[in-house]
C-alpha positions in Angstrom: 120.5 48.0 112.6 119.1 51.6 113.2 117.3 53.1 110.2 116.0 56.5 109.2 113.3 56.5 106.5 111.5 59.6 105.1 107.8 59.9 104.2 105.0 62.3 103.6 101.3 62.2 104.7 98.3 63.0 102.6 98.1 65.0 99.4 98.2 68.5 100.7 100.6 70.8 98.8 103.1 71.6 100.2 103.4 68.4 102.3 105.7 68.2 105.3 108.5 65.6 105.0 108.4 63.3 108.1 110.9 60.7 109.2 110.7 57.4 111.0 113.6 56.3 113.2 113.7 52.6 114.1 116.3 50.8 116.3 114.9 47.5 117.4 111.3 46.7 118.7 111.1 49.3 121.4 112.6 52.2 119.5 110.2 53.3 116.8 109.6 57.1 116.6 108.3 59.6 114.1 108.9 63.3 113.7 108.7 66.1 111.2 111.8 67.3 109.4 110.3 70.8 109.2 110.9 70.6 105.4 108.1 71.0 102.8 107.8 69.5 99.4 105.3 69.3 96.5 103.9 65.7 96.7 104.3 65.4 92.9 108.1 65.4 93.4 108.0 62.6 96.1 108.4 58.9 95.6 106.2 57.5 98.3 107.4 53.9 97.8 111.1 54.7 98.0 110.8 57.5 100.5 112.9 59.8 98.4 112.7 62.7 96.0 111.8 61.4 92.5 114.8 61.1 90.2 113.1 63.1 87.4 111.9 65.9 89.8 112.9 69.4 88.8 112.4 72.3 91.2 114.6 75.0 92.7 116.9 73.9 95.6 116.3 70.2 94.9 120.0 69.3 95.4 120.0 71.4 98.6 117.0 69.5 100.0 118.4 66.1 99.1 121.7 67.0 100.8 119.8 68.3 103.8 117.9 65.0 104.3 121.0 62.9 103.8 122.9 65.0 106.4 120.0 64.8 108.8 119.9 61.0 108.5 123.6 60.8 109.2 123.3 63.1 112.2 120.5 61.0 113.8 122.4 57.8 113.4 125.6 59.4 114.7 123.8 60.8 117.8 122.1 57.5 118.4 125.4 55.6 118.5 127.0 58.1 120.8 124.1 58.6 123.2 123.1 54.9 123.4 126.7 54.0 124.5 126.5 56.7 127.2 123.2 55.3 128.5 121.1 58.3 127.4 117.3 57.6 127.2 116.3 57.2 123.5 112.7 58.3 123.1 110.6 60.7 121.0 111.8 63.7 122.9 115.4 62.6 122.2 114.6 62.4 118.4 112.9 65.8 118.5 115.9 67.4 120.2 118.4 65.9 117.7 116.4 67.4 114.8 116.0 70.8 116.5 119.8 70.9 117.2 120.4 70.0 113.6 118.4 72.9 112.3 119.8 75.2 115.1 116.2 75.9 116.3 115.2 76.9 119.8 115.2 73.8 122.0 112.3 75.3 124.0 110.1 75.5 120.9 106.6 74.1 121.7 104.7 73.8 118.5 101.4 73.3 120.4 101.7 77.0 121.4 100.3 79.6 119.0 103.2 82.0 119.0 105.8 79.2 119.0 104.3 77.6 115.9 103.8 81.0 114.3 107.5 81.7 114.9 108.4 78.3 113.4 106.0 79.0 110.4 107.7 82.3 109.8 111.2 80.8 109.9 110.1 78.3 107.2 108.3 80.7 104.8 111.5 81.1 102.8 111.3 77.3 102.0 107.5 77.4 101.2 106.7 76.0 97.8 104.1 78.0 96.0 101.4 76.6 93.7 103.3 77.8 90.6 106.4 75.9 91.8 108.5 78.8 93.0 110.1 78.7 96.4 109.8 81.3 99.1 107.7 84.4 99.7 108.2 88.2 99.3 109.9 90.5 101.8 106.5 92.2 102.3 104.9 88.8 103.3 107.6 88.1 105.8 107.1 91.6 107.3 103.3 90.9 107.6 103.9 87.7 109.6 106.5 89.4 111.8 104.0 92.2 112.6 101.3 89.6 113.3 103.5 87.8 115.8 104.2 91.1 117.6 100.4 91.8 117.8 99.8 88.3 119.2 102.5 88.8 121.8 100.9 92.1 122.8 97.6 90.3 123.0 98.9 87.5 125.2 100.6 90.0 127.5 97.3 91.9 127.8 95.4 88.7 128.6 98.1 87.4 130.9 98.2 83.9 129.3 99.7 81.9 126.5 97.4 80.4 123.9 97.6 76.9 122.5 96.7 76.5 118.8 93.7 74.5 119.8 92.5 77.5 121.8 92.2 79.7 118.7 88.4 79.5 118.7 85.5 81.9 118.4 86.1 83.3 121.9 89.7 84.1 120.9 88.3 85.6 117.6 85.9 87.9 119.5 88.5 89.0 122.1 91.3 89.5 119.6 89.1 91.8 117.5 88.0 93.8 120.5 91.6 94.1 121.6 92.9 95.4 118.3 89.9 97.7 117.9 89.9 99.2 121.4 93.6 99.2 122.3 95.3 99.6 118.9 92.4 101.6 117.2 92.7 99.5 114.0 89.9 99.4 111.5 88.1 96.2 110.7 89.9 95.7 107.4 93.3 95.8 109.1 92.1 93.5 111.8 90.8 91.1 109.1 94.3 90.8 107.7 95.7 89.7 111.1 92.9 87.1 111.4 93.6 85.7 108.0 97.2 85.1 108.8 96.3 83.5 112.1 93.9 81.2 110.3 96.6 80.3 107.7 99.1 79.5 110.5 96.5 77.2 112.3 95.7 75.4 109.0 99.4 74.8 108.4 99.8 73.3 111.9 96.9 71.0 111.2 97.7 70.0 107.6 101.5 69.6 107.8 102.0 68.7 111.5 98.8 67.0 112.6 98.4 69.5 115.4 94.9 69.7 116.8 93.0 72.9 115.9 89.5 74.2 116.8 86.6 73.3 114.5 85.8 76.9 113.9 89.0 77.2 111.8 87.9 74.3 109.6 84.2 75.1 109.2 84.8 78.7 108.1 83.3 80.5 111.2 86.7 81.9 112.0 86.7 84.5 109.3 88.2 87.9 108.5 86.4 91.2 109.5 85.6 93.7 106.8 84.2 97.2 106.5 83.2 99.2 103.4 86.1 101.2 101.8 85.7 104.4 100.0 88.0 104.0 97.0 89.5 107.3 95.9 90.4 107.5 92.2 91.0 110.2 89.7 88.7 110.0 86.7 89.9 111.0 83.2 88.5 114.6 83.4 90.4 115.1 86.7 93.5 113.6 85.2 93.3 116.1 82.3 92.8 119.0 84.7 96.0 117.9 86.5 97.9 117.4 83.2 96.9 120.9 81.9 97.5 122.8 85.1 100.3 125.3 84.9 102.6 124.6 87.8 105.8 126.1 86.4 106.1 128.5 89.3 106.3 125.6 91.8 109.1 123.3 90.5 108.6 120.6 93.2 104.8 120.4 92.5 105.4 120.4 88.8 107.8 117.5 89.2 105.4 115.6 91.5 102.5 116.2 89.0 104.6 114.7 86.2 105.2 111.6 88.2 101.5 111.4 89.0 100.6 111.6 85.3 103.0 108.8 84.5 101.6 106.8 87.4 97.9 107.0 86.5 98.7 105.8 82.9 100.9 102.9 83.7 99.2 101.7 86.9 102.4 101.0 88.8 102.8 100.8 92.5 104.7 103.7 93.9 107.7 101.5 94.8 108.1 100.7 91.1 107.0 104.0 89.7 109.5 106.2 91.4 112.5 104.0 90.5 111.8 104.1 86.8 114.7 105.4 84.6 115.4 105.9 80.9 116.6 102.3 80.8 113.0 101.1 81.4 111.9 102.7 78.1 112.0 100.2 75.3 110.8 101.9 72.1 107.1 102.7 72.5 106.8 100.7 75.8 107.8 101.0 79.5 109.1 97.7 80.9 109.9 96.9 84.5 109.8 94.1 87.0 107.4 94.6 89.9 109.3 94.5 93.2 106.4 93.1 95.2 105.5 90.2 92.9 108.6 89.9 90.6 106.2 90.0 87.6 107.4 91.6 84.4 105.2 94.4 83.3 105.1 95.9 79.8 103.0 99.0 79.2 102.6 101.1 76.0 103.3 104.8 76.3 100.1 106.9 76.7 100.4 110.2 74.8 100.4 112.2 78.1 103.3 110.0 79.3 105.2 110.5 76.0 104.8 114.3 76.2 105.9 114.3 79.9 109.0 112.3 79.0 109.7 114.7 76.1 109.6 117.6 78.6 112.6 115.9 80.3 114.3 115.1 77.0 113.6 111.4 77.2 114.3 111.1 80.9 111.9 110.6 83.8 111.1 113.5 86.3 113.5 114.3 89.1 113.8 111.6 91.8 111.5 112.0 94.8 110.8 110.0 97.9 107.4 108.2 98.2 106.6 110.3 101.3 107.2 113.6 99.5 105.3 112.3 96.5 102.4 111.5 98.8 102.4 114.9 100.4 102.9 116.9 97.1 100.2 115.3 95.0 97.6 116.4 97.6 98.7 120.0 96.8 98.8 119.3 93.1 95.2 118.1 93.1 94.1 121.0 95.3 95.6 123.5 92.8 93.9 121.6 90.0 90.6 122.3 91.7 89.9 118.7 92.8 88.4 119.8 96.1 84.8 118.4 96.2 83.7 117.1 99.6 83.5 113.3 99.6 83.3 110.6 102.3 86.6 108.9 103.1 89.3 108.3 105.7 92.0 110.7 106.6 95.1 109.9 108.6 95.1 111.7 112.0 97.3 111.6 115.1 95.5 109.8 117.9 98.3 109.7 120.5 101.9 108.7 121.3 103.6 105.4 122.4 105.6 105.1 125.6 108.7 105.8 123.6 107.2 109.1 122.3 106.4 108.0 118.8 103.3 109.4 117.2 100.4 107.0 116.7 98.4 107.6 113.5 95.1 106.1 112.4 92.6 106.8 109.6 89.4 108.5 110.7 86.2 108.4 108.7 84.5 111.6 107.7 83.8 114.1 104.9 87.0 115.6 103.4 88.2 117.5 100.4 89.1 114.9 97.7 92.6 116.4 97.3 93.2 115.7 101.0 92.3 112.0 100.5 94.7 111.5 97.5 97.6 109.2 98.3 100.2 107.2 96.4 97.8 104.3 95.9 95.7 106.5 93.6 97.9 105.9 90.6 97.4 102.1 90.3 93.8 102.2 91.4 92.8 105.0 89.0 94.4 103.1 86.1 92.5 100.0 87.0 89.1 101.8 87.6 89.3 104.0 84.5 89.9 101.1 82.2 87.5 98.6 83.8 84.6 97.8 81.5 86.5 99.3 78.5 89.2 96.7 78.2 89.2 93.0 78.8 89.9 92.5 82.5 92.9 90.2 81.9 94.5 93.1 79.9 94.1 95.4 82.9 95.4 92.8 85.3 98.5 92.3 83.2 99.3 96.0 83.9 98.3 96.0 87.6 99.9 92.7 88.4 96.8 91.1 90.0 97.0 87.3 89.8 93.2 86.6 90.1 90.1 88.4 88.9 88.7 88.2 92.5 91.7 90.1 93.8 91.4 92.7 91.0 87.7 93.3 91.6 88.2 93.6 95.3 91.0 96.1 94.6 88.8 98.5 92.6 85.7 97.8 94.8 83.7 95.9 92.3 81.4 93.0 92.8 80.3 90.2 90.4 77.2 92.2 89.6 79.4 94.9 88.1 80.6 92.4 85.5 76.9 91.7 84.8 76.3 95.4 84.3 79.1 95.6 81.8 77.6 92.7 79.8 74.2 94.3 80.0 75.6 97.5 78.5 77.3 95.6 75.8 74.1 93.8 74.8 72.2 97.1 74.8 74.9 98.5 72.4 74.5 95.5 70.1 70.7 95.8 70.1 71.0 99.5 69.3 73.2 98.7 66.4 70.8 96.1 65.1 67.8 98.4 65.4 69.8 101.1 63.5 70.6 98.7 60.7 66.9 97.6 60.5 65.7 101.2 60.2 68.3 101.9 57.5 67.0 98.9 55.5 63.3 100.1 55.8 64.4 103.6 54.7 66.0 102.1 51.6 
C-alpha cells in the first residue's frame, strides 16, 4: 500500500519538512515539501507536528501537509493506472503542481533558488518564533534578484549555486562597482543576501555549495562611512532659530526637533498624531520592526507640541522633509565643511530615468543632512550617557552590535566609556580623601 511519511533532517532552525513516498520495493523517493518548521515543534518519531506545539499558522501547516499527502496518493493511483512512469521527477512535479510553482524551476540554479527562497520568506520562522519577514526585507530580496539577472545577462551565462565562489565574488563586485556605480557598503548588502540564499540551499535542501561560502571567505565588502549627526549645540541653534517668515521651513524644523529627541525613523516620525501622545509619553509601533516604542517627552518636544495646541506639526512628505531640513540647518548656521557623500546625478537609464549615486568629497554639513539624521543623532548624543539598552529601546535596534555599527562605534568605544567612568570614580575618591585631610 502506498505511503507518504514526513520527516526533517538535522537540527537547523528552521528545518525543511521533507517527505518519503513508498509504493513497493522499486518506488521509494524523497523530496522537500518546501515548508519550514522549528525542530522543537516536530515529533521525529511520529513524523508529525507535536501535539503540544504552539506557533502561528500551526493548523494551516497541518492541513497543508494532510492535503499534500492526499494529493500524492490520488495522483499515484491515477497515473499508475495510465502507465505513467513513477519516479523522483514525477514526485517533484506533483509537489510543484500542488503548490502552483513553476514546473521549470531548477533549484540548482542560483536565480531559480533565489526566486523560490523569496516566495517562501513569508513562511520563514524567525528565532523569536514569529513567522514571516517585513515588506522591506522582501523588497531587498526582489532587488537582489534583479541585480543577479542583470549580472547573468552581462556575463551571458546562468550560474549554479555551486558556482557562487570567489571568482563569482570578485566579478560580481566589479560589475556592481563599474556598471552600476554602487559603493562597497551597498555591494556588501547584496553579497550578504546571496550568501544567505546559498546557506539556505545547503542547510534546508542539501544543495551543494562552494566551500568559500562555508569557510567565511565569501564576505561582504565595506568602506568607511562618515556619520552625519547633529550635536546638542547644533540642535539648540535649530530650535532657537526664528523661522516664522518661512512657514514651510518652520514646520520642517519642528518635525526635526521632535525627530532628534525621540529617535524615530522618518517613516514613523511623520505619521505621528495626537493619538500617539499618552500623558508624558509618545507611544507608537515601528513600521519596519513592529516593535512598540515608548518615549518620554523631551522639553523641546513638549514646547513644540504646545505651539500647535497639543497637535503635531503640519503633515509633510519624507522627500520634502529631506529637502527642507537642509535649508533649516543652513539658516541655523550649520555650514562647516566636512567630509561626506552627496547624492549627485551620474546619468540616465535607457528609459530616461535619472541615475543618482553618492559621491565622496568635502561639503557643507547642511548639504549632507538627511532624514536619517534624527534617529542617528538621538543614538549618538545619548551614547555613553545612558545605558546602551535604554537607547536601543528607543531606536529599536535588536542587538548591541547592530546599534554600535549604526552610530559608527567599535568595541573600543565601550572601553573608553568605562575608562572615563573609572576616572570619574577615582576623582571623587581623591576629592573625599583631600576633604578628610583638611578636616
